[in-house]
VOTITI-629879 format. One record per residue: x negated, y, z of N, C-alpha, C, O in turn. Coordinates in steps of 0.05 Angstrom, whole numbers, plus 5000, padded with zeros to 4 digits. Each point is the difference from the previous one (the first is absolute). Layout:
<sites>
XYZXYZXYZXYZ;...
</sites>
This chain:
<sites>
542152104703499249905033497350094995499150014978;499450065050497550095002498349735004501149795007;495950224986498449774996499849885033499549775004;501050435018500349845025502049895006499849825016;502950244973502349885001500249734984501849835006;496650144975500149704985497949815010499749764992;498750375029498449805009499649905029499049785006;501950435011499649965029502849915018502150135003;497349595009502349885008500950175028502149975013;496050204993501150195028501950204991502150045013;497150124961502150194986502249864993502150115001;497849654992502949904998501749905019502449974994;496749975033501449955023500750265008502450035005;496050184999500850275011502250144982501650155012;498549814961502150134985502549815003502250115004;497749594996502149905008501750055025502550015003;495450035018501350075023501350305003501750065017;497250084966501350274999502549974985502150095009;497749784968503050034984502249805022502350075001;497149775011501649845014501550185025502450005005;495550165009501050185018501650224990501650115016;498149954961501750254991502949874988502250125000;497349614992502449894994502049975025502450044998;496449885023501149975029501450305008502450035002;495650195001500250225003502350184988502050095012;497449924961501250164983503049884985502050134992;497549635008502549844980501449825022501949884992;497350105033501249845017500649714996501949875009;496250054976499849694994499549855023498950105020;502049664980499049785020496749934990499150064978;499649825041497350004994499749784978498550054981;502849735019500149814980500350134971498349924984;503650265009500750144977498050184998499350064977;499650045039498050245000496849854989498350114987;501849675021497449834993500449954971498250074985;503749835006500749854974499750294984498249984983;502950265018500050174985497450124999499550114978;498949905040497050095002498249834984497850094993;503049685000498449784992500650024970498449984982;504550075015500950034965498250294994498950024978;500950145036498850284994496949964990498950134982;500149705032497249964998499449804974498350054982;503349765019499849844972500550184978498150044985;504150095011500650194977497150174995499350064977;499050015048497950174988497649834996497950124994;502249615007497449824994498949905019498049884996;503050155031497749905025500849774998502349944993;495749905013500049665008500749995028498350025017;504349944990501150005021499549775026500949995023;497249824959498949765020498150115016499049815013;500150414994498850075017501350225017498750185011;504149814992501350155017500949805023501249784995;498250325032501749875020502350145004500250245006;501849594989502750135002501649985023502350094998;497049815024501449975023499250235021498350174995;503049815028498950225015497649945016499850115023;498649764969497449945017497650244986497850065011;503250044964497850184993499950265019501950125010;495249914994499650225020500249925031499550175017;501449564990499949945028497649845004500149764995;497850345014497849845003499849825013498849814990;502250145038499749815013501849694982498949784998;503650294993501249794993498349924975499349764998;499850424982498249864977497349875015499049804988;500150265029496949885014501349735006499049784992;503350235024501149765018500649804974499049785003;502350264975500549884977497549814986500249774992;497250445007497949874987498849845019498549824993;502150225034498449835017501549734998498749795002;504450204993500949795001499449884974499749765004;500150294972499149944975497249874999499449814986;498950315033497749905004500049675011498549824992;503150185025500549675013501149844976500750114979;499349665025501049764983503150015002501149915020;500250184961502950035002501549705008499149794991;502850225025502049745001501449924984501550174990;498649575001501749964975502250084993500450064976;501949985045502250204993499750274990501750114987;495550005021500050284988498250044982498950224998;500549564984498650044978500550174975498550154988;504249785009501250224975499850325013499150174986;501749875035499550265011497950104999499650214988;498249625026497350094996498850034978498150164999;502649714979499250034970500950264991498550154988;504049915019501450244992498250255012498950174986;501049825041498650205013497150054988499350224993;498649545005497750034988499750114974497950114993;504249874991500050124970499650295007498750154985;502649945041500250345005497450095011499850245004;497949585002497650075017498750204982499650215011;499749784964498850264984501150285010498750215006;504049754993501550295008499950035025500750235007;498949645009500350055030496750085004499550175017;498549734969497150075004499750294993498950175014;502249884959500150264992500750225018498650205004;504449725010501150245019497950015024500050225009;498249605004498750005021497650204990499450215011;499249684966498250194992501150324993498450195002;503449824993501350294999499750145023499350245001;501149615022499850135022497150075012499850125021;498249814964497050075006499350244980497750084999;504050034985499050204984500350275014501750055017;496350144975500650285007501050174980498850164986;503949775016501850134977502150225009501950064986;497550075039501850235015498050264995498350095016;502350014958498550254996500950225019498650214999;503549795018500850225019498350045018499650235007;498849565005498349975020496550034996499049894981;499750255035497050054994498449754995498549954982;502749845047498849764998501449754998501949965015;497449854968501649794999500349805022498450005019;503249844980500049785023499649774986501249825012;497850114970499849734988498349825016500649765001;497050335014498749825013501449935029499849785011;501550424998501549935023502649814997500749855018;500950184954501549824999498849704990501549815002;496650154990498849774992498949875030500049755005;499250415011499349915030502549885011500049775008;502250394994502649925009500649674989500749805012;498650244960501849744986498649745011501249805006;495950224995498249785012500349985032500649785010;498950435005499649955028503149945013500249815016;501750344977502550045011502349774989501849895013;497750074964501449814985499049764989501649844989;496050115011498549724996499949954973499749764992;500750494987500349944972497349844987500249854981;497750205031498049904989499849745006498449904984;502549945033499749755007502149854987499849764995;502850434997502349794985498350014972499149794992;500450434995498749994972498049784999500349844981;498050125034498149755000501349835001499649864980;501950055036501949724999500549934972499149804989;502750424998501149964978497849904979500349804986;497550375013497649964982499749674998500349854981;499050085046499049755001501749794990499149774995;503650315002502349844988500050064971501549864987;497250295001500550124969497349974986499650104978;498549765036497749974982499949904970498250034984;504049855013500649884963501950224993501149984978;499550215035501850174984498750285001500150165018;498549884956498350224999501350234997498950195010;503549854978501650275002500850085022499650245006;501849565013500150075027497950095021500350165018;497349674974498050015017498850294994499050135018;501149964957498550294995501950215012498850205006;504149794999501150165014499749965030500750195013;498649654998499249975026497350085008499750085023;498249924961497750065004500050294993498250145011;503449984972499750304997501350155023499150225007;503049665006500850105027498449975021499850195016;498749564989497950035019498350205002499850155020;498449894952498150224994501250285012498650165011;504349884985500850245007500250035034500050225011;500149555003500050015026497549945017500249985025;497650004964497549915010498450315002497950064988;503250085027499150284997498049995028498850215001;500749655015498650015025497949785000500449804987;497650215025498249795005501349805015499749784991;501750235027501449765014501949864984500349765002;501450414977501849834985498649844979501249824990;496150245001498449874983499249755017500349774991;498850255028499549815018502249755007499649765001;502650405002502649835006500149844972499849765002;500350344976501149844977497249794995500549774991;497050305015498249784995500649795022500149764994;500250335031500449845024502349794997500049805015;501850254966502749884997499649794980502049864996;495850074990499349864979500750124971500549874980;499550385025500450194969498249904982500649904979;496650135034498050024980499949764978499650014976;501249735042499849744982502550034981499949984976;502250075037502650054982499550174978500649944977;498350265028499950214979497849844975500849964977;497249985031497949884981501549714985499549934977;502249955040500949804982501850064982500349844981;501550395022501850054980498650084975500949954977;496750205029498150044976499149774986500049974976;499249845044499349754984501849844979499449904978;502850115036502749894989501050104973501149864983;498350405015501150184977498050214995500250245006;497749634980497850194992500750154974498350154990;503749825002500750144973502450205000501050114980;499749915046502250145003499250295005498450025019;502250194969499050244998501150215023498550185009;504049794999501050165018498549835029498750145016;501549654988499449855024496850065000499350135019;499349824968496550034999499550315005498050075013;503850114978499350295002500350105024498350145010;504149795003500750075024498549855022499350145019;500149604981498449895014497150125001498849985021;500250114961497050165001500650295015498250105012;504050004988500750275012500049905031498750125017;502749654990499949985031497449935009499150125019;499349704969497749955006498050295001498450035019;501850134965498950235004500850135026498350095015;504649934991500850115021499049875025499150155017;500949564987499149885018497150065010499450025023;498849994954497149994997499450305014497650045006;504150185000499950175016499249975029499050185013;501349604995499749895027497449825002500449764994;497450295013497549874997500749715014499449794988;501850215034500449665011501149874979498949794996;503550284986501649894987498249974971500149804985;498650405011497949994976498649714999499949844982;499050145042497849734996502049795003499549804987;502850185028501749744998501449974974500849774997;499650394984500949994974497749854979500649864981;496850215030498349784978499949755018500049784989;500050235034499949715015502249794987499649765001;502650374988502449844992499449904971501849904987;495550155002499449954973501550194978501349914981;498350365023501550204984498350064979501150104979;496349875022497450024976501649864975501050124981;499049605023500949854975502550094994500250024975;501750045036502950074996500050234984501150004978;497550225031500150264984498849984973501050104980;496549755020499049984976501549854980500150084977;501049735028501549854980502650174992500949994977;500350165043502350174994498750184981500849994977;497650155028498950224982499249934973500150154980;498849565021499349904972502449994982500050094977;502349785034502449954993501050254986500450024976;500050145040501650244993498250234994500850225008;497049774980498350215001500650224974498950224999;502849704984500950084979502350265013500350214988;501049735035501950215012498950185014498649945019;501750334974498750235010501050015028498250035017;504049964990501150065032498449795014498450075018;501849664976498649795012497350055005498949935021;499850184960497250074999499450205025498149955016;503450264985500150225011500149915035498650075019;503549764981500449915030498149845010499549995024;499149834955497849815010497550155003498749975020;500750154966497450235005500450165025498150035015;504950114992499850085024499749795026499050085021;501949694977499849795016497649945008499349995023;499249974954496949904996498650285017498449965018;502150244978498550265010500450025031498450105015;504049814993500650035028498549755008498350065016;501849734980498849765013496649984998498749845014;500350304971496649994999499550305013497650045004;503650135002499550265016498549965020501449915019;496250114987497949965023500549755008500549985023;499449744957500149805008498649844980501049934979;496850025029498249864986500449674990499649904978;501250005047501249744998502349954977500149824984;501750405020502449944981499050034972500849844983;497550365009499049994976498749734989500549924977;497649955040498649784996502549784994499949854981;501950155035501949814993501650014970500849804988;499450425005501550094975497949924977500549874980;497250255029498149874973499349684999499249884981;501250025045499949714997502249914983499549834983;502950275020502649904984499550064973501749924985;496250225005499850084968501550255001501150044979;499350155041501950234990499050224983501250154985;496049835022498550204979500549994972501250194990;498249634997500650004968503250044993500850134980;501049765040502650114996501050294998501450114983;497349985042500250335001499250134977501350174989;496049735002499450194979501449944971500250164981;500849575019501849954974502350155005500650144981;501049885039502450205008499550324991501850124989;495550015018499650214995500250044971501750164990;496449674995499850014972502649984986500150094978;502349805033502050054985502050225005502250014989;496850175028502050265009498050234998500050175018;498549844962498150214998501450304998498750205006;504449814983501250204998501350125018501350214998;498549615028502050045026498250135023498649865014;501450404989498150145016500549905033498249965017;504850004986500249935028499049695008498849955021;501849874960498749735001496650005005498849865016;500050364967497449974998498850175030497849955011;503850194995498750155026500649805024498350005018;503849844986500249835018497849754996499149895020;500350034955498349804992496950105013498749845013;500550374982497250135007500650035030498049925012;503950155004499749975026499449705013498549955019;503049894964499649705009497149904994498949875018;499950194959497449984995498350125021498649845013;501250414992498650175018500449875029497949965013;504249984997499949875025499449694999500549895021;498749964962499149764998497149975001498849825013;500350374973497150014998498650205022497649975006;503850195003498750235021498349895021498150115011;503049614995498249905025498749724996498749855016;502150124955498849744991498450024972501049954978;496550125025498050094981499849724979499950014976;500149775038500349724982502050024982499249884980;503250215015501949974978499250274983501350014979;497050165024500150234981498849884974501050094979;496749705020499749944977501949834982500150004975;501449865047502949854982501750204989500949944978;499850255031501650204983498250094979500649974977;497050155030498350114975499449784978499450094978;500649695024499649764978502749964980499949904978;502550225037502450014985500250274988502350064994;495850115001500250254988501850235010501250184988;498649765042502150225014499650274995501850164995;495649895008498550264992501650194979501350215003;498149624976501350074971502950065002501050204990;500349605025502950024997500850225018502150134995;496649935024501050225020498850284987500750225009;497949754976498850274985501950054981500750234996;500349574990502750024982502250115015501350184989;499249745033502750095020498950355007501750185000;496149875004499550315001500650114975501850164997;496849764986500550184975502950014992500850204989;500949595016502850034986502050135022502250084991;497149955039501850085009498950255024501550125016;496349914982498550225015500550035028499249835016;502350454993500750075029501649805012500149995025;501349824959502649855009498249785016501149885019;496550074974498349715007497750105013498649835012;500450444987497550075004498349925024497849904998;503950185030498949945022499349685002497849915005;504549964992499649685003498349844983498849795006;501350344968498249884979497050015009498549825007;501050454992497050045012499349885027497949885004;503850145013499649815024499149694996498249885012;503450044969499749724995497049964985498449835007;501250344974497749984988497550035018497949874998;502450345022497850045015499449765019497749935003;504449935010499649755015499249804985498249855009;502850094966498849824981496750064990498949844984;500050315024497050074998500150024971498449864986;503550305003500050114974498850284990499650175017;499849874961499650314996502450155006502149934989;497950305027502750155000499050285001497850035010;503450154982499450305005502150085025502449974995;496850105024501650105021501150284997498050154999;503849975001500950265001500350165028501749955018;496350254982500050205020502250145006499750224990;502649755022502450154999499450285011500850194987;497949865035499050215012497550015009498749815007;500450414993496750035010499850175027497950005013;504550134995499750125021499850305001500150155020;499749914952499450304994502950144991501749874989;498650345016502750184991499750014972498149934987;504550175002500550004978502349894983501949945014;498650024959502349904988499249734991498449934983;502949935032499849644998501049984973498449904984;503550165009501249904975498250124971500449894978;498050285025498650134976497149925007498549954981;500950035040496649985005498450205005497649975007;503950344987498750255003499850015031501649915016;495850234991499350045029500650304997499350134980;502350005044500250255000499150135025501049935022;497250274977498550105020501950175022501350184991;498949775034501850115014499550305000497750095002;504350074997500150325005498850055022500649895021;497450314977498750115023501750255012500950164984;499349875038501650245009498650225000497749975008;502850254986499250274996498350065023500649925022;497150234973497650025022501650275014499050105020;
</sites>
């Protein structure tokens, strides 16, 4: 079984539906029998069938979203058992909906992922339904992680980011992080959503107004040994502090600087992590000269130079930019001088003169 088959719920679902349809078309099975046989085949292959939506809702977007909206409301007592059963399938439903936002059709020159995400939000109200579910799942970190991950895939436009924020999403998102600061999947995906939302300047300010600086610092400090969490945290910090002196100051006031440096020190062998960290550091200090000595006192110059030496071109531009904006000694590379010649060798070749 392929690695993707072993770990992607959307592939489980797609394979399941293909087997069911084949059983119906080729073997003339009734749907119930076709479903049972398909599940048995997947179990025999080692697939965790808990992530399979086994009824006819799969692929029916309006029905799926209507059920999400129903689950977001408080269920009536007589529906509690059915609601609990449906709620257990939410991770699989979320995976299916995320699958609809992927550019996975290699037959076309331009994917329609953005358009699909727009339709799910604007025409089907999916973002609002997910947000209501998230509000009711703040004490369920695994489910919250799935809902947050799906929201990230849908916030592809500025107005959608504003819609999430305007619906109370920022408070709910940060509250889930406060309640489950050691849940790796939840915190990592929450950081990715923060990074996405921070692409909208209006929402970027609102995130910090909700007290995000303290939450971000605490979450990163708790999980700084986790590479992927550090990467998502650095990406979020970089987005929040880009062209924002106020946000940089708020993070510094929350003691984020020593936490950032400590996380960098733990992952010196990870070029991607260090690249994102250098971008975050650079954005924090570029418009805030008062923060530069705070970083330098923590030996950030030596640390970044170690990163440069270890990873070279993989981090070169970001590391040198960070050193420059930290007012540290740095040798900037002149990539091109405007003269003709072989750039890869440094040799200058005189142009041939036409015969007189």
